[in-house]
N, C-alpha and C positions, 0 to 999 in steps of 0.2 A: 559177270556180277554186276559191275560198272555200268553194262551197257541197259540192264534192267532201270535201274533210275534214272537215266542221260537221256535215252530215245523218248520221244513225244512228250519232253516234258511239261511241255503247253497244254497237253492234251490232259495229261495225268494230273495239274493244279486245278483245270477246268471243272475237272469230275470232283475234286475234292469238294469245291467251292459250291458244285451244285448240290452234292449230298450234303455239306452243311446247311445250306438253305432250306432243302427239303425236311431235313430234321426239324430245323425251327417252323417251318409251316406245319410240319404232323404235330409238336408240341401245343403249338398256340392256335391250331383248328380242334385238336382234341379236348383242349380244355384251354379255350380263350379265357381270359380278363373281362370280366363283367361289371356292374356299378348296379347298385338299388338304394333308394331310398327309405330311412324308417324316422318315425317320431316317437322320441321317447319324453319319459317325463323325467326333470332334474331330481333328484333325493339330495336334501340339505343336510352337511354333516357339521359335526359341532356347533348345533344353533343353541346349546346350554352355553355358552361360552359367553353368548350375547344376553341373555337371561342373567349370568351371574352378574355382569354390569352394570344391571338396574335397567335394561332397555329391554325390547320387544322389536322385531322385524318385519316387514310384511316385503312380500317379493312385488317388485314394480315390473321385470320383466325378468324373462328367460328361467320360467318355471317348466316349460316346455319346450325341445329343441328337434330338427330335422337334422339327421346327418346322412351325410353319402357316404356308402361303403363302397371298398373297390377290392377284387379279390378274383380268384378264379372261380369261373362259374360254377364247376363242382360243389364247390363252400358255398357262394351266395346262395345256391337254390335250397341249401338247408339250414340258412341262417333265419331267424324269427328277431322280434324288437326284443323279446324278452333274453336275447343272448348278450345284449349290450347293457352296460350300466353307466349313466350318468350321473356325476356329482359336483356340488358345488361346496366347499369348506366356508362359510361364513366368519370360522374365525380368522382367516387370512381376508378379511375386506381391504380394498385400498382405500383412500382418503377421501373418494368419490362412492363409496359404498357400493363396491362392485368385487365379485368373488370371480376366478377363473372357472368353467365350467370343465372338466376332466371326463373322457369316454373311453372304455374301455370293451373288448370284447371277450367276455368270459368263455369263449367256446374255440376260438383260435388267436393265433399270435399273427397269421398271414392275412392281416384285413388292413386297409388302408383305410381310417377313418376321417372326414371332414365334417366339420358344421356346416351347413347350410345357413346361409341368409344371414343377417345382422346381430341377431342373438347368440353370440358369441360367447357373454356373460352374464352372470345372475346380478339384477339391480336391485339393489333393498332400499327400503325405507326404514329409519329407526325411530323410535317413538321412547320415550320415558315410559317404564312399567310402572302401573298403577293398580289398586286394587282398594274396591268400593263395596260394602253391602249395601243388599237390595232386599226388602220383603218380597213374599212372592205370592201374588195374586189368581185366584182360581178364574180361568173363563170356561162358563158351562156353556156348552153347545149342544140345541135337541131339547127335546119335549118328555117329561117324564109319563108313566104311564097313565091314563086318565084319572083323575082322582085324588093323583099324588102331587106334589111341588118339591122343590128342591129346597131345602134348608140351608144350613151352615155347611161350610167346607171348610175341612181344617188342613192343612199342610203343614207336612213334616218332613225338613225341616221347613220353619218361616223364614229364616233369614238364608239369603243366598251369595256368598263372596264372588265378585267377577272380578280376574284381573286380566290387564292387556295393556293397548297402548293409551296412554291417557285420553287422545282424541276420539278413539272408538268409545271408551268406556264414559267420557262425559256426554256422546251422544243417547246413553240409555236413561228412559225416561220412568220404567216399569220392567220387571220381569213376571213373565205367566205362566202357567200352567195351563194346558188346553185338556177339558175334560168332557167326553161326551157323557151326556144325561138320558140319552134318547131311549125311551122307554123303561127306563129304572121304574122301580116300586118298592125299592129297600135300600138300606143305607149297602155301601158298596167301596170297597179300596182300587184304586187304582195306581199305577205308575206312571209319573207322567216325566217329559223332559221338559224343563224350564227353556224359556226363549225369552230374548230379550227385546 
């Protein structure tokens, strides 16, 4: 029995080493590691914490990111951008108004995720939250049917409150609702979307 283990020891160790190498090659050749990129939109969480402090935020950078995903080829070929979730918690803003972007894979834990490029943080600008009322005017477009004219337009409600960043609200001079009167021959009602 002793002879079985001591004879040709170099040949036996070499055989074991070759077997291990072949096993590793088969494993990695059969399902090698691969990489691919996805572009994701970043979801903002806890945005109401900023609003509760009387501020609004505007995203300057980081609302979309590109990620590089590394995993076994068999897993990567079944992954889609919708299998990843990117979030930024704006309740944890740094003093320079940046928030970390966290990315997770909802389909598997066996993936390595790296953010590509410089946008690894969400950058925001804070402004004071203000509200201001504006009268709504009707912007009539088109021509009524021959022999008819467009009379008075009544808007309900006739005032609208606009809330937002101070600089943005100060830029508003008028709020209008666009109404198509082309071919009209009688009074009618229409739902419109006010635009500043």
